[in-house]
C-alpha positions as CSV (number, residue, x, y, z in Angstrom):
1,X,-129.6,-50.1,-9.6
2,X,-131.5,-50.0,-6.3
3,X,-129.9,-51.5,-3.2
4,X,-132.3,-52.9,-0.7
5,X,-132.1,-51.5,2.9
6,X,-131.6,-55.0,4.2
7,X,-128.5,-55.5,2.1
8,X,-127.1,-52.2,3.4
9,X,-127.8,-53.2,7.0
10,X,-126.1,-56.6,6.5
11,X,-123.0,-55.0,4.9
12,X,-122.9,-52.4,7.7
13,X,-123.1,-55.2,10.3
14,X,-120.3,-57.1,8.7
15,X,-118.1,-54.0,8.6
16,X,-118.9,-53.2,12.2
17,X,-117.9,-56.7,13.3
18,X,-114.6,-56.4,11.3
19,X,-113.9,-53.0,12.8
20,X,-114.6,-54.3,16.3
21,X,-112.3,-57.3,16.0
22,X,-109.6,-55.0,14.6
23,X,-109.9,-52.6,17.5
24,X,-109.9,-55.4,20.0
25,X,-106.9,-57.1,18.5
26,X,-105.0,-53.8,18.4
27,X,-105.9,-53.0,22.0
28,X,-104.8,-56.4,23.2
29,X,-101.5,-56.3,21.3
30,X,-100.8,-52.8,22.6
31,X,-101.6,-53.8,26.2
32,X,-99.3,-56.8,26.0
33,X,-96.4,-54.6,24.6
34,X,-96.8,-51.8,27.1
35,X,-97.3,-54.3,30.0
36,X,-94.2,-56.2,29.0
37,X,-92.2,-53.0,28.8
38,X,-93.4,-51.9,32.2
39,X,-92.6,-55.3,33.7
40,X,-89.1,-55.2,32.1
41,X,-88.5,-51.9,34.0
42,X,-88.6,-49.4,31.2
43,X,-89.4,-46.0,32.6
44,X,-89.6,-42.4,31.5
45,X,-89.3,-41.2,28.0
46,X,-88.7,-44.6,26.5
47,X,-92.0,-46.0,27.9
48,X,-93.8,-42.8,26.7
49,X,-92.4,-43.3,23.2
50,X,-93.2,-47.0,23.2
51,X,-96.8,-46.2,24.4
52,X,-97.3,-43.7,21.5
53,X,-95.8,-46.1,19.0
54,X,-98.0,-49.0,20.2
55,X,-101.1,-46.7,20.2
56,X,-100.4,-45.6,16.6
57,X,-99.8,-49.2,15.5
58,X,-103.0,-50.5,17.2
59,X,-105.0,-47.6,15.7
60,X,-103.9,-48.6,12.2
61,X,-105.0,-52.2,12.5
62,X,-108.4,-51.3,11.2
63,X,-107.0,-49.6,8.1
64,X,-104.6,-52.4,7.3
65,X,-107.3,-55.0,7.8
66,X,-109.6,-53.1,5.4
67,X,-106.8,-52.7,2.8
68,X,-105.8,-56.4,3.0
69,X,-109.3,-57.8,3.1
70,X,-111.0,-55.2,1.0
71,X,-114.5,-53.9,1.3
72,X,-117.5,-56.1,2.2
73,X,-118.3,-58.3,-0.8
74,X,-121.5,-59.5,-2.2
75,X,-120.5,-63.0,-1.2
76,X,-120.0,-62.0,2.4
77,X,-123.4,-60.3,2.4
78,X,-125.0,-63.5,1.0
79,X,-123.3,-65.7,3.5
80,X,-124.4,-63.4,6.4
81,X,-128.0,-63.4,5.1
82,X,-127.9,-67.2,4.9
83,X,-126.5,-67.4,8.4
84,X,-129.2,-65.1,9.8
85,X,-132.0,-66.9,7.9
86,X,-131.0,-70.2,9.7
87,X,-131.5,-68.2,12.9
88,X,-129.9,-68.5,16.3
89,X,-132.1,-71.4,17.4
90,X,-133.5,-69.3,20.2
91,X,-136.8,-68.7,18.6
92,X,-136.2,-64.9,18.6
93,X,-136.8,-63.0,15.3
94,X,-134.1,-60.6,14.3
95,X,-134.4,-57.4,12.2
96,X,-132.2,-56.7,9.2
97,X,-129.3,-55.4,11.3
98,X,-129.3,-58.6,13.4
99,X,-130.8,-57.1,16.5
100,X,-133.5,-59.1,18.3
101,X,-136.9,-57.8,17.1
102,X,-138.7,-57.2,20.4
103,X,-142.0,-56.2,18.8
104,X,-142.4,-59.7,17.2
105,X,-141.6,-61.7,20.3
106,X,-140.4,-65.3,20.1
107,X,-141.8,-67.5,17.4
108,X,-143.3,-70.8,18.4
109,X,-141.4,-73.9,17.3
110,X,-142.6,-76.1,14.5
111,X,-143.3,-79.8,14.8
112,X,-139.6,-80.8,14.8
113,X,-138.8,-78.2,17.5
114,X,-136.9,-75.8,15.2
115,X,-138.0,-72.2,15.3
116,X,-140.1,-70.9,12.4
117,X,-138.9,-67.8,10.6
118,X,-141.3,-65.9,8.3
């Protein structure tokens, strides 16, 4: 079975977005915990221990999210492909990874004003 490069790029983009949100969520939760402890007056070794525990928990968010949600599925790739085929409405073409394709430039709108995508 041969997998198209576009499918690989779509799945990679989905996984990167999932990883980013997991890291951002973990960081925000850790910042709230450590900030709350600091405001509560915790100092010294207890704050250091809480910081390490918070860091370890935040770091594991990505793993837990992957385990609970599982790997990127075929349905997720199809949904992402459909979302990208509808376009962003800006008239800018995107490559398979979702980045704006600067070589192609913006596409002119069709009669109804919606951008055309080849």
